[in-house]
N, C-alpha and C positions, 0 to 999 in steps of 0.2 A: 597373772591370775587366770586359771582355767575357767572358761565360760561354762562348762558343763556343770560346775558346782552351783551356778545361779538358778538352774531350773529346778522346780519343785520335785521332790522325790516321790510325791504322791500322785503324779499324773498317770492315769491308767493308759497303758500302751495299746489297749484294745480300742481306744477312741478312733484310731486310724482305720479301723475295720467297720465303723458305723456307716450305714448307707446314707448318702446325701439325699435324703428325702425329707418331707415335712416331719415325719415321725422321728427320723434320725436327728434332725435339727432340734426338735422338741426335747429329745433325750439329752442332747448336748447342753441345751440351755438350762436344764434342771441341775446340771453340775455347777459347782461354784468356781468355775474357771474364768479367768479374765480372758476376754476376746479382743483381738485386734483385727479389724476388718478394713481391707485396703481395696480401693477401686474408684471408678468414676462416681461422681455425686449421685446420679440417678440409680446406678447399680447398688450403691451402698444404701440409699434411701429405701429401695425396694426390699433389700435383704433385711434391714432393720425392721421394716414394717412387718415382714413375715415372722420375725422372731419376737416382736413386741409382746404378743399375748402370753408368751412363755416366760417373760422376765418377771421376777418377784419385785413388787412395789417399784416399778421403774421410775427413775427420776433423771431428768436431763440437767446436767450441771454445766454444760457448755454447748451452746448452739453455734452454728457457723458465724464467724466474725465477732463473737462475743468474748469477753473475758471469762475466766474460770469463775463460776459462782462459788460461794462459800459452801464447803462440804459439811455434812452433819458431824458434830463434834464427838459423839460417842455412840457406840453400838453399831451393829450392822444396819446398812441402809437399803438392803435388797440389791437392786441393780442400778448403777449409775452409768449414764451415757455421756461420753466426752467426744463431741464431733471435732474433726480436724485436729487431732492431738499433735500432728506435725507442725502446727502453727502456734502452739503454746509458747509463751515466753519462758526463758529459763527460770525466772522466779516462780511462775505458775507450775512448771514441771517439778521443781523442787518441792513446792507446797503439796502437790498431788502425791509425790513420793513419800513425803513425811506423813501425810494423812494415811496412806496405805500401810505404813509401818507402825502406826499408832494403835494397833489392836483392832482394826476394821476388817479382819479376815473374813467375816461373814458376808462381806459386800463383794459383788462381782462388778468389775469395771469393764465396760464395753467401750472401746475407743475406735475411732475411724480415722483414716488417712487416705488422701488421694495419691500419695506417693510412698515409696519405700523410705523407711527411716534410717537405713544403713548409712547413706552418705552423711547424714547429720550426726550419726554416732561417731563416724570416723573423724569428723572435724571437731567433735566435742560440743557441737551446738545443741545436741539432745542428750539429756541425762541417761547414761547407759544403764544405771540401776533401775530407773523407771521403765525403760524399754523392756528389760527382762521381766519385770513384774507384769507389764501389760501384755506381753507377747507369749502368754502361756499357750494359747490356741489361736492360730492365725487363719483367716479366710481371705485369700488373695483373689478377689473377683476379677483381677486383670489377667489372671492365668488362663491359658488356652483350655485347661481342664475345666475351669469354672464355666466356660462358654458352653 
């Protein structure tokens, strides 16, 4: 199955041209794109703190080391934040994926990880359909460009 078919067709290609400034980040957060933020805990925390005022009705559904909290059953929830998505159990991954597919398209999911999810995808430990739903726009704070 070609992976390119999993990416949303509505992603604006001009996003890559937005300046990485506070104003550029604010414009990005107004879009209803799911974000995957990868990096060291302190870097991710600082990045989330800078974006927080721009999130619509933010709600944390998983803090570090916690289980996934119950998600709103119907209607968009604004922005939900899932810390350390790489450590979710497979049942929690599947539950999050089912919830995202159940008509909650008005909700932006911001997830964080301290490591790349690709090795977990290759071994089948991480739900590949969930990965492609979460990974619409990625900020890799470990990248030399981010420094």
